[in-house]
One Martini backbone bead per residue (centre of mass of N, CA, C, O) as a GRO file, in nm:
protein
  267
    1ASN     BB    1   0.445   2.966   1.862
    2MET     BB    2   0.631   2.689   1.686
    3LYS     BB    3   0.775   2.358   1.739
    4ILE     BB    4   0.952   2.152   1.512
    5LEU     BB    5   1.002   1.819   1.396
    6PHE     BB    6   1.215   1.688   1.136
    7LEU     BB    7   1.241   1.375   0.976
    8GLY     BB    8   1.412   1.190   0.799
    9ASP     BB    9   1.424   0.929   0.625
   10VAL     BB   10   1.294   0.625   0.709
   11MET     BB   11   1.515   0.337   0.732
   12GLY     BB   12   1.369   0.093   0.823
   13ARG     BB   13   1.437  -0.060   1.121
   14SER     BB   14   1.656   0.134   1.215
   15GLY     BB   15   1.488   0.387   1.190
   16ARG     BB   16   1.253   0.311   1.381
   17HIS     BB   17   1.431   0.261   1.624
   18SER     BB   18   1.532   0.554   1.654
   19LEU     BB   19   1.259   0.651   1.737
   20ARG     BB   20   1.199   0.473   1.965
   21ASP     BB   21   1.469   0.556   2.142
   22HIS     BB   22   1.456   0.895   2.082
   23LEU     BB   23   1.188   1.071   2.040
   24PRO     BB   24   1.055   1.124   2.319
   25GLN     BB   25   1.302   1.271   2.445
   26ALA     BB   26   1.321   1.493   2.229
   27ILE     BB   27   1.046   1.625   2.282
   28LYS     BB   28   1.115   1.704   2.569
   29ASP     BB   29   1.402   1.855   2.549
   30HIS     BB   30   1.261   2.062   2.300
   31ASN     BB   31   0.972   2.130   2.300
   32ILE     BB   32   0.775   1.974   2.111
   33ASP     BB   33   0.477   2.013   1.915
   34PHE     BB   34   0.565   1.871   1.640
   35VAL     BB   35   0.581   1.570   1.415
   36ILE     BB   36   0.772   1.505   1.119
   37ALA     BB   37   0.790   1.224   0.881
   38ASN     BB   38   0.970   1.044   0.649
   39GLY     BB   39   0.824   0.718   0.531
   40GLU     BB   40   0.907   0.572   0.236
   41ASN     BB   41   1.140   0.366   0.381
   42ALA     BB   42   1.012   0.194   0.631
   43ALA     BB   43   0.966  -0.063   0.442
   44GLY     BB   44   1.244  -0.210   0.370
   45GLY     BB   45   1.288   0.089   0.200
   46PHE     BB   46   0.978   0.031   0.072
   47GLY     BB   47   0.775   0.215   0.183
   48ILE     BB   48   0.443   0.172   0.344
   49THR     BB   49   0.231   0.081   0.628
   50GLU     BB   50  -0.025   0.068   0.852
   51ASN     BB   51   0.157  -0.036   1.079
   52ILE     BB   52   0.387   0.170   1.052
   53CYS     BB   53   0.235   0.409   1.111
   54ASN     BB   54   0.139   0.334   1.396
   55GLU     BB   55   0.429   0.316   1.499
   56LEU     BB   56   0.514   0.605   1.462
   57TYR     BB   57   0.294   0.731   1.627
   58SER     BB   58   0.374   0.590   1.902
   59TYR     BB   59   0.646   0.771   1.915
   60GLY     BB   60   0.531   1.086   1.803
   61VAL     BB   61   0.417   1.103   1.524
   62ASN     BB   62   0.194   1.309   1.336
   63VAL     BB   63   0.335   1.319   1.039
   64ILE     BB   64   0.351   1.166   0.707
   65THR     BB   65   0.577   1.166   0.462
   66THR     BB   66   0.687   1.136   0.108
   67GLY     BB   67   0.738   0.967  -0.228
   68ASN     BB   68   0.843   0.760  -0.473
   69HIS     BB   69   0.782   0.496  -0.266
   70LEU     BB   70   0.477   0.486  -0.173
   71TRP     BB   71   0.357   0.240  -0.371
   72ASP     BB   72   0.535  -0.028  -0.300
   73GLN     BB   73   0.295  -0.082  -0.121
   74LYS     BB   74  -0.011  -0.186  -0.205
   75GLU     BB   75  -0.203  -0.121   0.046
   76ILE     BB   76  -0.176   0.209   0.041
   77THR     BB   77  -0.396   0.274  -0.168
   78SER     BB   78  -0.642   0.196   0.039
   79TYR     BB   79  -0.531   0.359   0.307
   80ILE     BB   80  -0.468   0.669   0.258
   81ASP     BB   81  -0.774   0.785   0.268
   82LYS     BB   82  -0.785   0.706   0.595
   83ASP     BB   83  -0.522   0.894   0.630
   84GLN     BB   84  -0.458   1.239   0.723
   85ASN     BB   85  -0.134   1.186   0.813
   86LEU     BB   86  -0.083   1.081   0.524
   87LEU     BB   87   0.133   1.181   0.275
   88LYS     BB   88   0.164   1.305  -0.063
   89PRO     BB   89   0.260   1.418  -0.331
   90TYR     BB   90   0.094   1.671  -0.488
   91ASN     BB   91   0.233   1.612  -0.791
   92PHE     BB   92   0.093   1.382  -0.855
   93ALA     BB   93  -0.130   1.231  -1.015
   94GLU     BB   94  -0.416   1.284  -1.111
   95GLY     BB   95  -0.624   1.069  -0.890
   96SER     BB   96  -0.463   1.013  -0.667
   97PRO     BB   97  -0.446   0.904  -0.372
   98GLY     BB   98  -0.458   1.137  -0.131
   99LEU     BB   99  -0.279   1.393   0.036
  100GLY     BB  100  -0.060   1.678  -0.016
  101PHE     BB  101  -0.211   1.831   0.216
  102ASN     BB  102  -0.254   1.985   0.549
  103ILE     BB  103  -0.431   2.066   0.832
  104TYR     BB  104  -0.340   2.130   1.185
  105GLU     BB  105  -0.462   2.110   1.522
  106LEU     BB  106  -0.382   2.209   1.824
  107ALA     BB  107  -0.471   2.231   2.143
  108ASN     BB  108  -0.411   2.550   2.129
  109LYS     BB  109  -0.526   2.614   1.820
  110GLU     BB  110  -0.288   2.595   1.649
  111LYS     BB  111  -0.164   2.596   1.302
  112ILE     BB  112  -0.066   2.346   1.053
  113ALA     BB  113   0.100   2.323   0.740
  114VAL     BB  114   0.145   2.027   0.533
  115ILE     BB  115   0.384   1.987   0.258
  116ASN     BB  116   0.402   1.764  -0.031
  117ILE     BB  117   0.676   1.740  -0.249
  118MET     BB  118   0.821   1.684  -0.591
  119GLY     BB  119   1.066   1.644  -0.795
  120ASN     BB  120   1.200   1.645  -1.148
  121LEU     BB  121   1.494   1.575  -1.115
  122PHE     BB  122   1.579   1.249  -1.146
  123MET     BB  123   1.274   1.168  -1.149
  124ARG     BB  124   0.990   1.072  -1.152
  125SER     BB  125   0.715   1.151  -1.296
  126CYS     BB  126   0.580   1.483  -1.241
  127ASP     BB  127   0.452   1.744  -1.183
  128ASN     BB  128   0.526   2.074  -1.144
  129ALA     BB  129   0.637   2.194  -0.856
  130PHE     BB  130   0.602   2.503  -0.897
  131PHE     BB  131   0.309   2.505  -0.979
  132LYS     BB  132   0.185   2.335  -0.746
  133ILE     BB  133   0.252   2.512  -0.506
  134GLU     BB  134   0.078   2.744  -0.585
  135GLU     BB  135  -0.195   2.585  -0.552
  136VAL     BB  136  -0.167   2.556  -0.245
  137LEU     BB  137  -0.134   2.860  -0.158
  138GLN     BB  138  -0.428   2.930  -0.257
  139LYS     BB  139  -0.577   2.719  -0.036
  140ILE     BB  140  -0.443   2.883   0.192
  141ASP     BB  141  -0.457   3.066   0.509
  142VAL     BB  142  -0.192   3.221   0.639
  143ASN     BB  143  -0.330   3.390   0.882
  144ASP     BB  144  -0.427   3.102   1.022
  145LEU     BB  145  -0.101   3.041   1.071
  146SER     BB  146   0.193   2.925   1.245
  147PHE     BB  147   0.271   2.698   1.015
  148ILE     BB  148   0.480   2.618   0.711
  149PHE     BB  149   0.547   2.303   0.572
  150VAL     BB  150   0.815   2.172   0.349
  151ASP     BB  151   0.852   1.872   0.170
  152PHE     BB  152   1.129   1.828  -0.051
  153HIS     BB  153   1.142   1.556  -0.280
  154ALA     BB  154   1.483   1.551  -0.393
  155GLU     BB  155   1.788   1.522  -0.571
  156ALA     BB  156   1.855   1.819  -0.640
  157SER     BB  157   2.009   2.087  -0.496
  158SER     BB  158   1.918   2.306  -0.688
  159GLU     BB  159   1.607   2.251  -0.670
  160LYS     BB  160   1.588   2.306  -0.363
  161MET     BB  161   1.705   2.591  -0.356
  162ALA     BB  162   1.495   2.718  -0.547
  163MET     BB  163   1.250   2.659  -0.379
  164GLY     BB  164   1.340   2.820  -0.130
  165HIS     BB  165   1.336   3.097  -0.280
  166HIS     BB  166   1.046   3.077  -0.395
  167LEU     BB  167   0.934   3.061  -0.069
  168ASP     BB  168   1.044   3.303   0.042
  169GLY     BB  169   0.816   3.438   0.284
  170ARG     BB  170   0.571   3.205   0.255
  171VAL     BB  171   0.713   3.017   0.453
  172THR     BB  172   0.878   2.859   0.711
  173ALA     BB  173   0.962   2.574   0.561
  174VAL     BB  174   1.240   2.416   0.369
  175VAL     BB  175   1.285   2.057   0.332
  176GLY     BB  176   1.492   1.810   0.233
  177THR     BB  177   1.469   1.500   0.055
  178HIS     BB  178   1.625   1.153  -0.046
  179THR     BB  179   1.951   1.149  -0.009
  180HIS     BB  180   2.034   1.071   0.311
  181VAL     BB  181   2.214   1.351   0.345
  182PRO     BB  182   2.321   1.564   0.567
  183THR     BB  183   2.333   1.906   0.562
  184ALA     BB  184   2.527   2.220   0.636
  185ASP     BB  185   2.266   2.458   0.560
  186ALA     BB  186   2.125   2.578   0.787
  187ASN     BB  187   1.887   2.852   0.740
  188ILE     BB  188   1.786   3.187   0.711
  189MET     BB  189   1.643   3.357   0.481
  190GLU     BB  190   1.584   3.677   0.383
  191HIS     BB  191   1.247   3.636   0.424
  192GLY     BB  192   1.211   3.387   0.672
  193THR     BB  193   1.306   3.113   0.573
  194ALA     BB  194   1.365   2.790   0.639
  195TYR     BB  195   1.659   2.589   0.553
  196GLN     BB  196   1.735   2.254   0.406
  197THR     BB  197   1.855   2.025   0.168
  198ASP     BB  198   1.897   1.797   0.395
  199ALA     BB  199   1.802   1.591   0.664
  200GLY     BB  200   1.843   1.303   0.601
  201MET     BB  201   1.843   0.999   0.801
  202CYS     BB  202   1.678   0.730   0.960
  203GLY     BB  203   1.953   0.528   1.030
  204ASP     BB  204   2.223   0.345   0.897
  205TYR     BB  205   2.555   0.495   0.831
  206ASP     BB  206   2.669   0.197   0.783
  207SER     BB  207   2.644   0.282   0.456
  208VAL     BB  208   2.440   0.325   0.159
  209ILE     BB  209   2.186   0.519   0.203
  210GLY     BB  210   2.088   0.264   0.406
  211THR     BB  211   2.231   0.044   0.267
  212LYS     BB  212   2.408  -0.214   0.188
  213LYS     BB  213   2.740  -0.173   0.123
  214GLN     BB  214   2.851  -0.406  -0.038
  215GLU     BB  215   2.646  -0.412  -0.273
  216PHE     BB  216   2.698  -0.123  -0.366
  217VAL     BB  217   3.001  -0.141  -0.418
  218ARG     BB  218   2.973  -0.376  -0.628
  219LYS     BB  219   2.798  -0.220  -0.836
  220PHE     BB  220   3.008  -0.003  -0.904
  221ALA     BB  221   3.277  -0.189  -0.943
  222THR     BB  222   3.102  -0.364  -1.190
  223GLN     BB  223   2.885  -0.208  -1.339
  224ASP     BB  224   2.599  -0.279  -1.222
  225THR     BB  225   2.263  -0.233  -1.377
  226GLU     BB  226   2.087  -0.393  -1.207
  227ARG     BB  227   1.752  -0.363  -1.076
  228LYS     BB  228   1.822  -0.428  -0.753
  229ARG     BB  229   1.728  -0.472  -0.450
  230VAL     BB  230   1.858  -0.313  -0.162
  231PRO     BB  231   1.890  -0.362   0.150
  232PRO     BB  232   1.888  -0.267   0.457
  233ALA     BB  233   2.057  -0.162   0.693
  234ASP     BB  234   2.107  -0.320   1.053
  235GLY     BB  235   2.207  -0.126   1.233
  236ILE     BB  236   2.241   0.142   1.409
  237GLY     BB  237   2.053   0.413   1.451
  238THR     BB  238   1.987   0.746   1.341
  239LEU     BB  239   1.865   1.049   1.446
  240CYS     BB  240   1.747   1.278   1.182
  241GLY     BB  241   1.719   1.652   1.158
  242VAL     BB  242   1.501   1.918   1.234
  243ILE     BB  243   1.457   2.231   1.407
  244ILE     BB  244   1.174   2.450   1.425
  245GLU     BB  245   1.091   2.801   1.470
  246SER     BB  246   0.852   3.024   1.516
  247GLN     BB  247   0.720   3.311   1.531
  248ASP     BB  248   0.506   3.499   1.750
  249ASN     BB  249   0.349   3.688   1.495
  250ASN     BB  250   0.430   3.456   1.276
  251PHE     BB  251   0.529   3.208   1.024
  252LEU     BB  252   0.812   3.281   1.052
  253ALA     BB  253   1.133   3.220   1.117
  254LYS     BB  254   1.363   3.192   1.402
  255ASN     BB  255   1.472   2.891   1.400
  256ILE     BB  256   1.746   2.646   1.295
  257GLN     BB  257   1.824   2.298   1.366
  258SER     BB  258   2.016   2.033   1.385
  259ILE     BB  259   1.963   1.673   1.439
  260ARG     BB  260   2.153   1.417   1.628
  261ILE     BB  261   2.099   1.061   1.742
  262GLY     BB  262   2.297   0.840   1.773
  263GLY     BB  263   2.496   0.608   1.664
  264LYS     BB  264   2.741   0.714   1.426
  265ILE     BB  265   2.625   1.001   1.446
  266GLY     BB  266   2.629   1.256   1.690
  267SER     BB  267   2.752   1.089   1.956
   0.00000   0.00000   0.00000
């Protein structure tokens, strides 16, 4: 069996520092074999850079998943092909650089497949997530794997739940990202797949989804529709995610639990 920790969207410096301050100890305390983090907001809330990838790896992250903000930092286009541990949503436009899934081997020879996919409802346009996930599942040999993890980066809770049921019994876990709010619905579905609608974010929760609260409140209160980037909140961050353990004799889930450490919630 394998025990993984998945961390929700790492939001700016507060999010990165929550990993720096809490991740190494969390790995020890929970006997974690493998750490995945969604890093698409790690660079000031918008995208990720090579330096930040290396920073997250230094704290104990093994694989970084992403989403709609992946290309916000221009340098990532040339970097992503060099880094097999940085994934893009698999259903991004054909021909875009980077890997949408990969298989990683642990020291004990157990293997984990990590799949990154993006939703279609209320998101930038990308290929149909349900068609494309089938493509990935045809490319991997499930009998060879101890764990199959899917980060579904999507806005609508209905689309995330539908994907969970679509993959139930065929992957170890489907966990949603993107909305930055942890949901209280961690469970193991009927056919053995662990599921949570959103892992939440690693960042400052005294905020509006990780960004400076005053600016966002003003936008809503004044019906300001200008698309101006709101910077990340910079208070103390909370480490937020889920721990999932697979069965001893197959890749299905044994248990799932939410985890929150430090900062404003869960302390």
